[in-house]
Structures are given as C-alpha cells and as structure tokens.
VEXDREN-2710 file (C-alpha; in Angstrom, 1 decimal):
% VEXDREN-2710
k/r/px/py/pz
1/MET/7.7/-23.4/-1.2
2/ARG/10.5/-20.7/-2.7
3/ILE/9.8/-17.0/-1.1
4/PHE/12.1/-15.2/-2.3
5/THR/11.1/-12.1/-4.5
6/LEU/13.7/-9.5/-6.0
7/SER/12.2/-7.2/-3.8
8/ILE/14.2/-9.6/-1.3
9/LEU/17.5/-8.8/-3.0
10/LEU/16.9/-5.2/-2.9
11/LEU/15.5/-4.8/0.6
12/LEU/17.7/-7.8/3.2
13/THR/20.4/-5.3/3.4
14/ILE/17.9/-2.8/5.9
15/LEU/17.1/-5.6/7.9
16/THR/18.3/-4.8/11.7
17/SER/16.9/-6.4/14.9
18/CYS/14.4/-3.8/16.8
19/GLN/14.7/-3.1/20.5
20/ASN/14.0/-6.4/22.4
21/ASP/12.2/-4.5/25.6
22/ASP/8.2/-5.0/26.6
23/GLU/7.3/-1.6/26.3
24/PRO/6.2/0.7/24.0
25/THR/8.3/3.4/23.5
26/THR/7.4/7.0/21.4
27/THR/9.8/9.0/19.6
28/ALA/9.6/12.3/18.0
29/ASP/10.7/11.3/14.5
30/PRO/10.9/14.1/11.8
31/TYR/11.7/13.3/8.3
32/ILE/13.4/15.7/6.5
33/ASP/13.0/15.3/2.4
34/ASP/15.8/15.4/0.4
35/ASP/15.4/16.5/-3.3
36/LEU/13.3/13.3/-5.4
37/ALA/15.6/11.8/-7.5
38/GLY/15.6/13.0/-11.5
39/PRO/14.6/16.2/-12.5
40/ILE/11.3/16.5/-11.5
41/SER/10.3/17.9/-7.9
42/ARG/7.3/16.8/-5.8
43/PRO/3.5/18.3/-6.3
44/GLN/3.8/21.3/-5.0
45/SER/0.1/22.1/-5.1
46/GLY/-3.4/19.7/-4.9
47/TYR/-3.4/16.2/-3.7
48/GLY/0.3/14.7/-3.4
49/THR/1.8/17.7/-2.0
50/ASP/3.6/17.1/1.2
51/GLY/1.4/18.1/4.4
52/THR/2.5/20.1/7.3
53/HIS/2.2/18.1/10.7
54/THR/4.4/17.1/12.9
55/VAL/4.9/13.1/12.4
56/ALA/5.7/10.7/15.8
57/ARG/6.1/7.1/16.1
58/VAL/5.3/5.1/19.0
59/SER/6.1/1.5/18.9
60/PHE/5.7/-1.7/20.8
61/ALA/6.8/-5.3/20.7
62/SER/4.6/-7.6/18.0
63/PRO/2.4/-10.2/19.7
64/LEU/3.8/-13.0/17.1
65/TYR/6.7/-12.2/16.0
66/ALA/9.8/-12.2/18.6
67/ASP/12.6/-9.0/18.9
68/LYS/10.4/-7.5/16.1
69/LYS/8.5/-3.9/16.9
70/VAL/5.3/-3.1/15.1
71/ASP/5.9/0.8/14.6
72/ILE/2.8/3.5/14.7
73/PHE/3.1/7.1/12.7
74/TYR/0.8/9.7/13.9
75/PRO/0.1/13.7/13.4
76/GLN/1.8/14.5/17.1
77/ASP/0.7/18.0/16.9
78/MET/-3.2/17.0/16.5
79/THR/-5.6/15.8/19.3
80/GLY/-8.1/13.1/19.6
81/PRO/-7.9/9.6/16.8
82/ARG/-7.5/9.8/13.5
83/PRO/-8.3/7.5/10.5
84/THR/-5.8/5.1/10.3
85/ILE/-4.3/3.2/7.6
86/PHE/-3.1/-0.8/8.2
87/TYR/0.3/-1.5/5.9
88/SER/1.4/-4.9/5.2
89/HIS/5.2/-4.8/3.9
90/PRO/6.3/-6.8/0.8
91/TYR/8.7/-9.9/2.0
92/GLY/12.3/-8.8/3.0
93/GLY/10.3/-5.0/4.4
94/GLU/10.4/-5.6/7.7
95/GLU/11.7/-2.2/9.1
96/SER/9.5/0.5/8.3
97/GLU/12.4/2.2/7.3
98/TYR/12.1/0.5/3.6
99/ASN/9.3/2.7/3.1
100/ILE/9.2/5.6/4.7
101/GLY/8.6/7.9/3.2
102/LEU/5.4/6.6/1.9
103/PHE/4.6/6.2/6.5
104/GLU/5.8/10.3/6.7
105/PHE/3.8/11.2/3.8
106/ILE/0.7/10.1/5.7
107/ALA/1.6/11.5/8.9
108/LYS/2.4/14.7/7.1
109/LYS/-1.2/14.3/6.0
110/GLY/-3.0/13.8/9.6
111/TYR/-3.3/10.5/9.9
112/THR/-1.9/7.6/11.6
113/VAL/-0.4/4.2/10.0
114/VAL/0.7/0.8/11.5
115/PHE/3.4/-1.2/10.5
116/ALA/4.3/-4.6/11.2
117/PRO/6.3/-6.8/10.4
118/TYR/5.6/-10.4/9.9
119/PRO/9.2/-13.4/8.7
120/THR/10.4/-13.2/5.4
121/PHE/11.6/-16.8/6.2
122/GLY/10.6/-20.2/8.6
123/ALA/7.1/-18.8/8.4
124/SER/4.2/-20.0/7.1
125/ILE/1.4/-17.8/4.9
126/ASP/-0.9/-18.8/7.6
127/GLU/1.5/-17.6/10.7
128/ARG/2.4/-14.4/8.6
129/TYR/-1.5/-13.4/7.9
130/SER/-2.0/-13.9/11.8
131/THR/1.3/-11.9/12.6
132/LEU/0.1/-9.0/10.4
133/TRP/-3.4/-8.9/11.9
134/GLU/-3.0/-9.8/15.6
135/SER/0.1/-6.7/15.3
136/PHE/-3.1/-4.7/14.1
137/SER/-5.5/-5.6/16.5
138/GLU/-3.1/-5.5/19.7
139/ALA/-2.0/-1.6/17.8
140/VAL/-6.3/-0.9/18.0
141/SER/-6.2/-1.6/21.5
142/LYS/-3.2/-0.1/22.9
143/TYR/-3.6/3.1/21.3
144/PRO/-7.2/4.1/20.6
145/ALA/-6.2/7.7/21.1
146/ILE/-4.8/8.3/17.7
147/ILE/-6.4/5.1/16.0
148/ASP/-10.3/5.8/14.8
149/THR/-11.7/2.5/13.8
150/LYS/-14.1/4.2/12.3
151/GLN/-12.3/5.4/9.3
152/VAL/-10.2/3.1/7.8
153/GLY/-7.8/1.8/5.0
154/PHE/-5.8/-1.2/4.5
155/MET/-2.9/-1.2/2.2
156/GLY/0.1/-3.1/1.0
157/HIS/2.7/-4.3/-1.7
158/SER/3.3/-7.6/-3.2
159/PHE/2.7/-10.5/-0.2
160/GLY/0.9/-7.0/1.7
161/GLY/-0.8/-6.4/-1.1
162/GLY/-2.5/-10.1/-1.6
163/ALA/-3.1/-10.2/2.0
164/SER/-4.8/-6.5/1.9
165/PHE/-7.6/-8.2/1.2
166/ALA/-8.3/-10.9/3.8
167/LEU/-7.4/-8.5/6.1
168/ALA/-9.6/-5.9/5.1
169/HIS/-12.0/-8.6/5.1
170/ARG/-11.6/-9.0/9.0
171/GLY/-11.4/-5.7/9.6
172/PHE/-14.4/-4.5/7.7
173/VAL/-16.9/-7.1/8.4
174/ASP/-15.8/-9.5/11.1
175/ARG/-14.4/-6.2/13.6
176/GLY/-17.0/-3.4/11.4
177/TRP/-13.8/-0.9/11.4
178/GLY/-15.0/1.9/8.5
179/GLU/-17.9/2.5/9.0
180/ASN/-17.3/6.3/8.3
181/GLY/-15.3/5.3/5.4
182/ARG/-13.8/1.9/4.1
183/PHE/-10.9/1.6/1.1
184/ILE/-8.5/-1.1/0.0
185/PHE/-4.7/0.1/-2.1
186/ALA/-2.9/-2.8/-3.1
187/MET/0.1/-2.4/-5.1
188/ALA/2.2/-5.2/-7.3
189/GLN/0.3/-7.9/-5.1
190/TRP/1.2/-11.7/-4.8
191/TYR/-1.1/-14.2/-4.2
192/SER/-4.3/-13.8/-1.9
193/PHE/-5.5/-16.5/0.6
194/GLN/-7.9/-16.7/3.6
195/ILE/-10.3/-15.0/1.0
196/THR/-12.8/-16.8/-0.3
197/ASP/-15.1/-16.3/-4.1
198/GLN/-18.4/-15.6/-0.6
199/GLU/-16.2/-13.3/1.3
200/LEU/-15.1/-11.5/-1.5
201/MET/-19.3/-10.5/-2.1
202/GLU/-19.1/-9.6/1.3
203/PHE/-17.4/-6.0/1.5
204/PRO/-19.5/-3.1/2.9
205/ALA/-21.0/-1.2/0.5
206/ASN/-18.8/2.3/1.0
207/THR/-15.6/0.3/0.4
208/LYS/-13.5/2.0/-2.2
209/LEU/-10.5/-0.2/-4.1
210/ILE/-7.4/1.1/-6.1
211/SER/-5.5/-2.3/-7.6
212/GLN/-2.1/-0.7/-9.1
213/ILE/0.4/-3.1/-11.3
214/TYR/3.6/-1.7/-12.4
215/ASP/4.6/-2.3/-16.0
216/ASP/8.3/-3.5/-15.4
217/ASP/7.4/-5.7/-12.5
218/ASP/8.4/-9.4/-13.6
219/THR/7.6/-10.7/-9.8
220/ASN/4.2/-11.0/-10.0
221/ASP/2.3/-11.8/-12.6
222/HIS/-0.3/-9.1/-12.9
223/ARG/-3.3/-11.9/-13.3
224/LEU/-3.0/-12.2/-9.8
225/ALA/-4.1/-8.5/-9.2
226/ILE/-6.1/-8.8/-12.0
227/ASP/-8.5/-11.8/-10.5
228/LEU/-9.3/-9.7/-7.2
229/PHE/-10.3/-6.5/-8.7
230/GLU/-12.3/-8.3/-10.8
231/HIS/-13.8/-10.9/-8.5
232/ASN/-15.5/-8.6/-6.2
233/ASN/-18.4/-7.0/-4.8
234/ILE/-16.7/-3.5/-5.2
235/PRO/-18.8/-1.1/-8.0
236/ASP/-17.1/-0.3/-10.7
237/ALA/-17.5/3.4/-9.6
238/GLU/-15.9/2.7/-6.3
239/LYS/-13.2/1.4/-7.6
240/ASP/-9.8/1.5/-10.5
241/PHE/-6.9/-0.7/-12.2
242/ILE/-4.0/1.2/-12.3
243/LEU/-1.1/0.7/-14.9
244/ILE/2.6/2.8/-14.2
245/ARG/4.7/2.1/-16.8
246/LYS/8.3/3.6/-17.1
247/SER/9.8/7.4/-18.7
248/VAL/12.4/8.9/-19.1
249/ILE/12.7/12.0/-18.7
250/GLY/15.9/14.4/-19.3
251/GLY/18.2/11.8/-19.5
252/TYR/17.0/9.8/-16.2
253/THR/14.7/6.7/-16.2
254/TYR/11.7/6.6/-13.9
255/ILE/11.3/2.8/-13.6
256/ALA/8.0/1.4/-12.9
257/ASP/9.4/-2.0/-11.0
258/HIS/8.0/-4.5/-9.0
259/VAL/9.3/-2.7/-5.9
260/LEU/7.7/1.1/-6.6
261/PRO/7.0/2.8/-4.1
262/ASN/10.6/2.8/-2.1
263/SER/11.8/5.4/-0.3
264/ARG/15.5/3.6/-0.2
265/SER/15.9/2.9/-3.8
266/ALA/15.3/5.6/-6.6
267/TYR/12.8/7.5/-4.1
268/ASP/11.9/9.7/-7.6
269/ALA/8.2/11.3/-8.7
270/TYR/6.9/8.5/-9.6
271/ASP/6.3/7.6/-5.2
272/TYR/5.0/11.2/-5.1
273/TYR/2.9/11.3/-8.6
274/GLY/2.1/7.6/-8.7
275/VAL/1.2/6.6/-5.4
276/TYR/0.6/9.3/-2.7
277/ARG/-1.0/11.5/-5.1
278/LEU/-3.8/8.3/-5.7
279/LEU/-3.8/7.6/-2.0
280/ASP/-4.0/11.5/-0.9
281/ALA/-7.2/11.5/-2.9
282/LEU/-8.7/8.1/-2.5
283/ILE/-8.4/9.1/1.8
284/ASP/-10.3/12.4/1.1
285/TYR/-12.8/10.8/-1.2
286/SER/-13.3/7.6/1.3
287/PHE/-13.1/9.5/4.5
288/HIS/-14.7/12.8/3.6
289/ASN/-17.2/12.0/0.3
290/ASN/-15.5/14.9/-1.6
291/ALA/-16.7/14.7/-5.1
292/ALA/-13.0/16.2/-6.7
293/ALA/-11.1/13.8/-4.7
294/LYS/-12.7/10.8/-6.0
295/ASN/-11.9/12.7/-9.6
296/VAL/-8.2/12.0/-8.3
297/ALA/-8.5/8.8/-7.1
298/LEU/-11.0/6.8/-8.8
299/GLY/-11.6/9.1/-11.8
300/ASN/-12.2/6.2/-14.1
301/GLY/-9.5/7.7/-16.8
302/SER/-9.9/11.4/-15.6
303/THR/-7.7/14.2/-16.5
304/GLU/-7.0/14.6/-13.4
305/GLN/-6.1/11.0/-12.4
306/VAL/-3.8/10.0/-15.8
307/THR/-2.1/13.7/-15.9
308/MET/1.6/13.2/-15.1
309/PRO/4.1/16.0/-14.3
310/SER/6.3/16.9/-17.3
311/TYR/9.9/18.5/-17.5
312/GLN/11.2/20.7/-20.4
313/GLY/8.4/19.7/-22.6
314/VAL/8.3/16.4/-21.9
315/GLY/5.7/14.4/-19.9
316/MET/6.0/11.3/-17.9
317/SER/3.7/8.8/-19.3
318/PRO/0.1/8.6/-17.8
319/LEU/-1.2/6.1/-15.9
320/GLU/-3.6/3.8/-17.2
321/VAL/-6.8/3.4/-16.4
322/THR/-10.0/0.8/-16.5
323/ASP/-12.0/-1.5/-14.8
324/ASN/-11.9/-4.2/-17.1
325/PRO/-8.0/-5.4/-17.0
326/VAL/-6.7/-7.7/-19.9
327/PRO/-3.4/-9.3/-19.1
328/GLN/-0.6/-7.6/-21.3
329/TYR/2.6/-10.4/-21.2
330/PRO/2.4/-13.9/-21.0
331/GLN/2.6/-15.7/-17.4
332/GLY/6.1/-16.6/-18.1
333/LYS/7.5/-13.4/-17.6
334/TYR/6.8/-13.6/-14.0
335/GLU/8.4/-15.3/-11.1
336/PHE/5.7/-16.3/-9.9
337/ALA/3.1/-17.0/-12.6
338/CYS/-0.4/-17.1/-12.0
339/GLY/-1.1/-20.6/-12.6
340/ALA/1.9/-21.8/-10.6
341/SER/0.2/-24.5/-7.6
342/THR/1.0/-22.3/-4.6
343/ASN/-2.1/-19.9/-6.4
344/GLU/-4.9/-21.2/-4.6
345/ARG/-7.0/-19.1/-6.9
346/GLY/-5.5/-20.7/-10.0
347/GLN/-8.9/-21.3/-11.9
348/TYR/-8.9/-17.6/-12.2
349/CYS/-5.9/-16.8/-14.0
350/GLN/-7.0/-15.6/-17.7
END
C-alpha cells in the first residue's frame, strides 16, 4: 500500500533519532514564540490566547517503536494531575517538534498532552494503532501525577485524525477515561480502522466532537471526515463539522492545506484562530461545562465561532460550520480517495 502524503515531503527533513536510553528524562522546555508569519498576530484576549504556565517535558522510551521517545508536555508550575489530551500525529510527523506550537499551547493553558510516535514506514496499520495505544497506556501508568484520566481528549491529524475514533473508543468505553469530560478533535483525517458501526454508536453521553477539514487539502478526501462525523451517536448539539478556506491578507496567503496546523511551515494566525482557539474553547466546555466556551467551540455557526480576525479592514474567510456536511469536490481531487480499496468504510462514500 502506498502511504506517502504531502505531509511526508514537508516533514521527513525533521525526522531525527531520539535518545536510546530506557530511563525517563525530564527537561524544562520553554518555547519562545516569534511573531507569526503574515500580518495578523496571535489573539490578545479570549480563547486562543497563550497561557501563562511554564512548560516542562518528560520523555520515556516508546514501548513498541525502538529508539523513539514518547513526549509528555505539562505545566510545570501546577500541582496534581491535569486534564490530558492524547495526540496522534500524521505520517512523517514522528518528532514532537513538527507541531511544537500546538503542544506548548496546550501545556501553557494548564493541561497535559501526550505525543506518541509511530513508524511512518515498515509497519502495518494495526501495528501503528498498537504503538499509539500502548504509548498512551504506558504514559498513564508511568505518570499519574500529571495525567488525569477523568478529563480526556483525543486529538489527531491525517492518519492520527482517522485513528482518533478507535483510540477514543478504547479510552472512553473500554477504559472508562473521561468520566468528567471527553472530546475528540479530528483534523484532515485519513482512513479510519479498528472502529465498527456499532462502536461508533457507543460513545458516552458526555463526548464532544470537532471534525475539521481544509479547503486546499488535496491529500485526504473530505468524505473520510464526513463519514465518521455522520455515523456516530454524538448529538448534533455536541459536535460541529468545520471547513477552513484560504485567505489573502496584506499580500500574505493563509493557506488551508493538508498540513495545517504545523509549527514548521506557515506558522501563522490560522494555527491560532482556526485551531488553537477552538481547541481552547472545546477543552473549557468539555471539562468545565462553560456555556460561553460551547458557543465558540460548538456554536453551530455562531458569530463567536466563525468570525476570524481582520487586518486593515480586510477579514479572513469565516469558518464554515455545519451538522450536515456535503463534499464539495470530486474524489479525483484527492490522493487518498474515499472510494479506494484501502478504505474499509468505502460504502459510506457520497
């Protein structure tokens, strides 16, 4: 099976080896943000603003991926276990530095995020899923002082976005994680495996969902995200399907392509306003039941949800939000079409 995506071409240059020892190592790892690319700066108020907590990182040897480390980012200045997000990366994103901005953002806001690498090459789909799950499980076992399994989110991009549903089912249903708050945030998702129609109807009542696609993505067919969004038991009031389109502001093009969000290429206001802002609000709503947060994260097209910033009177393209998504392009646009034989759920392609 051909597994290359555009993200590999952009990300393989950053793949490096981690330490090879078996002992966990902890380092203070503050991330200093430069100005974002483009004319629009990061938010200064409301959801999406940077947090104030000091970020630390602890690493341990991956249980199934030799010579690789699982990274856990957390707020060093806080005590006690923190609500935790388990992140599944795309093909080629085997080092946490590829999206360090996202992981630092989460920890600065006072939460823990677990990043688990899996092999881009030389592994089956099942082996990759097992590597992710065993890494998350071991993180929970090793670090109960910083991981709270009562408040849990699963987040992923591309391959990781597709995998997030099966992983969330294992965590939420099989393990009972998230009794005090649960969510899934899937981005530009690839094919989903190890999740049946019945299992998609078993998510606990407090599960929330954001499914996000990007208009310039020509790698993963949007139908893959539409399928999983439609065929689950999460009520429409607790989930939203979100499309981001590109914008041209002040001569700078904000591209909504397959690798959004990504700290290593085009780290700009789309990362903050299109992804971090919604994630920030989704966390607050899922874990604290904040109604104002719901209006931003799952506002069903509310002004607070869809409005993007402007520069010199020119606004970014607003987010497009729906509970009834319809594909806008033929399958032939995409490298990985919904109807390909690789997709076990091909009967759901529209």
